[in-house]
C-alpha positions in Angstrom: 74.8 35.0 0.5 74.4 36.6 -3.4 76.2 39.6 -2.9 79.2 38.1 -1.9 79.1 36.1 -5.6 78.7 39.3 -7.3 81.7 40.5 -6.0 80.4 43.8 -4.9 81.9 43.0 -1.4 84.9 42.8 -2.8 85.6 45.6 -5.1 84.2 48.0 -2.1 87.1 46.3 -0.2 89.6 47.2 -2.7 88.4 50.4 -2.8 88.5 51.0 1.1 92.1 49.4 1.5 93.6 51.9 -1.6 92.0 54.6 0.6 93.6 54.1 3.1 96.7 53.5 1.5 96.8 56.9 -0.2 95.6 58.7 3.2 98.6 56.8 4.8 100.7 57.3 1.8 99.7 61.2 2.1 100.2 61.3 6.2 103.6 59.8 5.5 104.5 62.3 3.1 103.6 65.0 5.2 105.2 63.9 8.5 108.3 63.4 6.1 107.9 67.0 4.5 107.6 68.7 7.9 110.6 66.1 9.4 112.6 68.3 6.2 111.5 71.3 7.3 111.9 71.4 10.9 115.0 69.1 10.9 116.7 70.3 7.4 115.7 73.9 6.8 113.4 72.7 3.6 111.3 75.7 3.6 111.1 78.5 1.3 111.2 81.7 3.0 108.3 83.8 0.9 107.8 87.0 3.0 108.8 90.2 1.5 111.6 91.0 3.6 113.2 87.3 3.6 113.3 87.5 7.8 114.2 84.0 8.2 116.7 83.2 5.9 120.1 83.2 6.7 122.8 85.3 5.0 126.4 84.1 4.0 127.7 85.2 7.3 125.1 82.9 9.3 126.4 80.5 7.4 130.1 81.0 7.5 130.1 81.8 11.8 127.8 78.1 12.0 130.6 76.4 9.7 133.3 77.7 12.3 131.8 76.9 15.2 133.9 74.3 17.5 131.0 73.9 20.6 128.0 72.6 21.5 125.4 75.8 21.6 121.9 75.7 23.3 119.4 78.3 22.2 116.6 78.4 25.3 113.5 80.5 24.2 111.8 81.5 27.1 108.5 82.0 25.8 104.9 80.2 27.3 102.8 78.1 24.7 100.3 80.8 22.4 102.7 83.5 23.0 105.5 82.4 21.0 107.0 84.9 17.9 106.4 82.8 14.3 109.4 84.4 13.1 111.6 84.0 15.8 111.0 79.8 15.6 111.1 79.5 12.6 114.9 80.9 12.1 115.7 78.8 15.1 114.8 75.9 13.8 116.5 76.8 10.6 120.1 77.6 12.5 119.2 74.0 14.3 119.3 72.7 10.8 122.2 74.5 9.5 124.6 72.9 12.1 124.4 70.3 14.5 126.3 72.3 17.0 122.9 74.2 17.8 120.2 73.3 19.4 117.2 75.0 21.2 113.7 74.5 22.8 111.5 76.3 24.4 110.8 76.7 28.0 107.6 78.3 30.1 109.7 80.9 32.0 107.1 80.7 34.6 107.2 77.1 35.6 111.3 77.0 35.4 112.6 80.0 38.2 115.7 77.6 39.0 116.8 78.3 35.0 116.1 82.0 34.8 118.2 82.2 38.3 121.1 80.1 36.7 121.8 82.9 34.6 120.7 86.0 36.6 123.7 88.1 36.9 124.5 91.4 38.6 122.9 93.3 35.2 120.9 91.2 33.6 118.0 88.8 34.1 116.3 86.5 31.5 112.3 86.9 31.3 109.8 86.1 29.6 110.1 86.7 25.4 113.8 86.6 25.9 116.5 84.0 24.3 119.4 82.8 26.2 122.5 81.9 23.7 124.8 79.4 26.1 127.8 77.3 25.4 129.0 75.0 28.3 132.1 74.6 27.4 133.2 78.4 27.7 130.5 78.8 30.2 129.4 82.2 28.6 125.8 83.0 27.4 124.3 86.3 26.2 120.5 86.7 26.9 118.4 88.5 24.0 115.4 90.2 24.5 112.9 91.7 22.1 115.0 94.9 21.7 117.8 93.7 20.3 115.4 92.5 17.4 114.9 96.2 15.7 117.4 98.6 14.7 116.3 101.9 15.3 117.1 104.9 13.0 115.7 109.1 13.4 113.4 110.5 11.1 115.0 113.9 10.0 111.5 115.5 8.9 110.2 114.8 12.8 113.0 113.7 14.7 111.5 111.1 16.1 113.1 107.6 16.7 111.5 104.7 14.6 111.9 101.0 14.0 113.8 100.8 10.2 114.2 96.5 10.5 114.1 93.7 11.9 117.7 91.9 13.5 117.0 88.8 14.7 119.9 86.9 12.0 122.5 89.8 13.2 121.3 89.1 17.0 121.5 85.7 17.1 124.3 85.2 14.6 126.3 87.9 16.8 125.5 86.0 20.1 126.4 82.6 18.3 130.1 83.6 17.7 130.3 85.7 21.3 129.4 82.3 23.5 131.9 80.1 21.5 135.1 82.1 21.2 137.9 81.0 22.8 139.0 84.6 24.3 136.3 87.3 24.3 138.1 90.6 24.2 137.2 92.9 26.7 136.9 96.9 27.2 137.4 98.0 30.8 135.3 101.1 31.4 136.7 103.4 34.5 135.1 104.8 37.3 136.6 107.2 40.3 137.3 110.5 38.6 134.2 111.6 37.7 133.9 110.1 34.3 130.0 109.0 32.6 128.6 106.1 34.1 126.7 103.0 33.0 123.7 104.7 32.3 124.7 107.3 30.1 127.0 104.7 28.2 124.0 102.1 27.7 124.3 102.5 23.7 128.3 102.3 23.5 128.4 99.3 25.9 125.1 97.8 24.5 127.0 98.4 20.6 129.9 96.8 21.7 128.5 93.6 23.4 126.3 93.0 20.5 129.8 92.8 18.5 131.3 90.0 21.1 133.2 92.3 23.1 133.0 92.2 26.8 132.8 95.3 29.0 133.2 95.6 32.7 132.8 99.0 34.8 135.6 99.1 37.3 136.3 101.6 40.3 140.2 102.6 39.5 140.3 104.2 42.9 140.1 100.7 44.4 143.2 99.1 45.7 142.8 95.6 44.2 143.0 97.2 40.5 145.1 96.2 38.5 144.4 96.3 34.9 145.3 93.5 32.2 147.6 94.5 29.3 145.7 92.3 27.3 141.9 94.4 28.1 141.2 98.0 27.0 141.1 100.7 29.5 138.6 103.4 28.4 138.3 106.9 30.1 135.2 108.8 29.0 136.0 112.2 30.4 136.9 112.1 33.5 136.9 115.1 35.5 139.0 114.5 38.4 142.9 114.0 38.3 144.5 110.6 38.6 146.7 109.9 42.1 150.1 109.2 41.3 149.8 105.5 42.6 147.1 105.3 40.0 149.3 107.4 36.9 151.8 104.9 38.4 149.3 101.8 37.3 148.4 103.0 34.1 152.1 104.0 33.0 153.2 99.8 33.5 150.0 98.9 31.8 150.9 101.1 29.1 155.0 99.6 29.0 153.6 95.8 28.7 151.3 96.8 25.5 148.1 97.8 27.3 146.0 100.7 24.7 143.3 103.0 25.9 140.4 105.0 24.4 140.0 108.0 25.7 137.1 110.7 24.9 137.6 114.5 25.8 135.3 116.8 25.9 135.7 121.2 25.6 134.4 121.0 29.0 137.0 119.0 30.7 139.2 120.4 33.1 142.6 118.8 31.8 144.4 121.6 32.0 143.7 121.6 36.2 144.6 117.9 36.0 148.6 117.8 35.6 148.6 113.6 36.1 146.0 113.1 33.2 147.6 115.0 31.0 151.0 113.4 31.6 149.2 110.1 30.2 148.0 111.8 27.6 151.3 113.2 26.7 152.5 109.6 26.5 150.8 109.2 23.0 151.6 112.7 22.0 147.9 114.0 22.9 147.4 117.2 23.9 144.0 118.7 24.3 143.6 122.4 23.3 141.1 124.8 25.7 137.6 126.1 24.0 135.1 124.5 21.4 135.7 124.3 17.7 132.9 125.9 16.1 132.6 125.8 11.7 132.9 128.9 9.5 129.2 129.0 8.1 130.4 130.2 4.8 132.4 126.2 4.9 129.3 124.3 3.9 129.1 121.0 4.0 131.8 120.9 7.5 128.8 121.8 10.3 125.3 120.3 10.6 122.9 123.7 10.5 123.8 127.4 11.0 121.6 126.8 13.9 124.2 124.5 15.5 127.6 125.7 13.5 129.2 123.8 16.5 127.6 120.6 15.3 130.9 119.5 13.4 130.6 117.1 10.2 134.4 116.9 10.8 136.6 115.2 7.5 138.1 111.9 8.2 141.9 111.0 7.4 143.1 108.4 5.5 144.8 106.2 8.0 145.8 102.5 8.7 142.7 102.7 11.2 140.1 104.4 8.7 140.7 103.2 5.2 138.5 100.4 5.1 135.8 102.7 6.9 136.6 105.4 3.6 136.7 102.4 1.3 133.3 101.0 2.3 131.8 104.7 2.7 131.1 104.9 6.6 133.0 107.9 7.1 129.9 110.1 8.1 130.3 111.3 10.9 128.4 114.0 14.1 130.4 115.8 16.8 128.0 118.0 18.7 130.6 120.0 20.1 134.0 118.9 20.0 137.7 120.3 21.3 140.6 120.0 19.0 144.0 118.7 19.8 147.6 119.7 19.0 149.3 118.3 15.4 151.3 115.2 16.6 155.1 116.1 16.3 157.3 113.5 14.9 160.0 114.0 17.7 159.9 110.8 19.2 160.9 107.8 16.9 159.3 105.2 19.4 155.5 107.3 19.1 153.5 107.6 15.5 150.4 109.5 15.7 148.4 110.5 13.0 145.1 112.6 12.7 141.9 110.7 12.5 139.4 113.7 11.9 139.7 116.9 11.3 137.6 120.4 11.2 137.0 122.2 8.5 139.5 124.5 7.1 138.3 127.7 7.9 136.7 126.9 11.6 137.7 128.5 14.9 138.4 128.0 18.3 136.4 129.8 20.4 137.8 129.8 24.8 134.7 130.0 26.7 134.6 132.3 30.0 132.4 133.3 32.3 132.1 136.4 30.2 131.8 134.9 26.7 128.3 135.8 25.9 128.4 134.9 22.1 130.1 132.2 19.9 130.8 134.4 16.9 133.8 134.4 15.7 136.8 137.5 16.8 140.0 138.8 16.3 141.3 136.6 19.2 140.1 133.2 17.7 142.3 131.2 16.5 142.2 129.6 12.7 142.4 126.9 11.2 142.0 122.7 10.4 141.7 121.4 13.7 142.9 117.6 14.6 139.4 116.1 16.5 140.9 112.7 16.6 143.7 111.3 16.6 145.3 107.7 16.9 149.1 106.7 18.0 151.4 103.5 18.9 153.9 103.4 20.6 157.3 101.0 21.5 157.5 100.3 24.1 161.5 99.8 26.4 160.2 96.2 26.9 159.3 95.5 23.7 155.9 96.0 23.0 153.6 97.6 21.5 151.2 99.8 23.2 148.2 101.6 21.2 145.7 104.5 22.1 142.8 106.6 20.1 141.6 110.1 21.2 138.4 111.8 20.6 136.9 115.2 21.1 133.5 114.4 21.7 131.8 111.9 23.9 128.8 112.1 22.0 130.0 110.7 19.0 130.9 107.3 20.7 127.7 107.4 23.0 124.5 109.4 22.2 121.8 108.0 20.8 121.0 110.0 18.1 124.7 110.2 16.5 124.4 106.3 16.1 121.7 106.8 14.5 122.2 109.5 12.2 125.8 108.5 11.2 128.2 106.0 11.0 129.2 106.9 14.4 128.6 102.4 15.1 130.8 101.4 12.4 133.7 103.7 13.3 133.5 103.0 16.8 134.2 99.4 16.4 136.8 99.9 13.9 138.4 101.8 16.8 137.9 99.1 19.2 139.6 96.4 16.6 142.7 99.1 15.9 142.8 99.0 19.7 142.7 95.3 20.6 144.2 94.3 17.2 141.7 92.3 16.8 139.7 90.4 13.9 136.7 92.3 12.2 134.1 91.6 14.6 131.5 93.3 13.1 128.9 90.7 11.2 127.7 93.3 8.4 124.4 91.4 8.4 121.8 93.7 7.0 119.1 93.9 9.3 115.3 93.4 7.4 113.3 95.5 6.5 110.3 96.2 9.1 108.3 98.2 6.9 106.5 96.8 3.7 107.6 98.8 0.7 104.5 100.6 -0.8 103.0 100.1 -4.2 104.4 101.8 -6.9 104.2 101.5 -11.2 106.5 98.9 -11.3 105.1 97.0 -8.4 101.6 96.4 -10.4 103.3 95.4 -13.9 103.5 91.3 -12.7 99.6 91.6 -11.9 98.8 93.1 -14.8 100.4 90.6 -17.2 99.0 87.9 -15.0 95.4 89.8 -15.4 95.3 89.8 -19.0 97.2 86.4 -19.5 94.4 84.3 -17.2 91.6 85.4 -19.7 93.9 84.8 -22.8 94.8 81.4 -21.8 91.2 80.1 -21.2 90.4 81.9 -24.6 93.5 79.4 -26.0 92.6 76.5 -24.4 88.6 77.0 -25.5 89.8 77.1 -29.0 92.1 74.2 -28.8 89.1 72.2 -27.6 86.3 74.3 -29.3 88.6 74.1 -32.9 88.5 70.4 -33.9 85.1 69.6 -32.7 83.4 72.3 -35.0 85.0 70.5 -37.8 83.3 67.2 -37.5 
């Protein structure tokens, strides 16, 4: 009983209670901070490249969302992509209309079947971004989170940045649009197929366009003037009924994207040529080759037919030129006749042009050299054209043609030039749509190397720490010395 009287237990109880209260407060604080990080996105991104930070473009897309969007992360426990999971938390924190959850794909085969199509199927480590109201969804995989560039010294493709944010934000914009513009890539006349056009298709889909392949020879083919019809270098002529369908499509305001390579036998395709003439497009035979004395108009002297064209100022290209996105490479290009102004209902303009001293070489079985000869025509040839035609029904039909398919479809050209920006601008022009390119810059994939400037803060800190200790010692020992 003596220890009760001394009050030892009393003081011990108070201490225990205080310790418990402090631990409870710390636990509650920790839980509160965790909730703020998860629900409100209150977490500082200290990574060198800001990989989980959100740009102003993303904030604007989230602000304009009108329909709920759910993101399904198909990751097994323990196999999560940590930056991706944190970024999804930030999307959910930034908008009440965005939710996400992690799902083990091995335990949910029915879910995978729900989002499986003829062209794509979700799998492990994928994201499914879906909107129930519109019924649209997009599957994002690891390949969608990286940007690829070309090492000009080795000629090899390398990962240059992380594109988590641009891919997810683009998918959110796509699944919530009231109407998604559609590009119909026509087949049936020897055109380029889906495998050859995978980079073109991927670029369009990443910028909120639907892309479908349709056989124009099918009796059920009935193009919608709201869509864009794309011809990638056909080598067989149109039939009369097909030409009539396409003419009717144009008369109702439908638009076309044409590519016409120098190897295409357009001279033996009168119906196809008639379709091109609706817009004042007249392909010329042969390949355009740069004069090697005209530096800056070709890639290198070994490939003088790899042209670096001049981008002319038109309503299509003005924003590209202003932004400095006007560098293109045409590895083997066909030329077109200068557009005429004889038709008051047609307006056509040159978009890309060769150097002034380039020449047009006609290739035959007897051609053994691409060197310039006296028979070759010389000039600044049109290499791409745009056109508008006012139809008799009062619609405006648009068209764009380029003399090199690789400029729109080749991975190497995509990596080396501004081809992707140009392609998207062409799509916006033809479909009369608002800008779809979110312009979200990729985050750096490789930490920058240390340089002279990088050592500055460390050197300052290295000197400042001992000086601060010395200063503190003087403050403490100084008064003692005077006692």
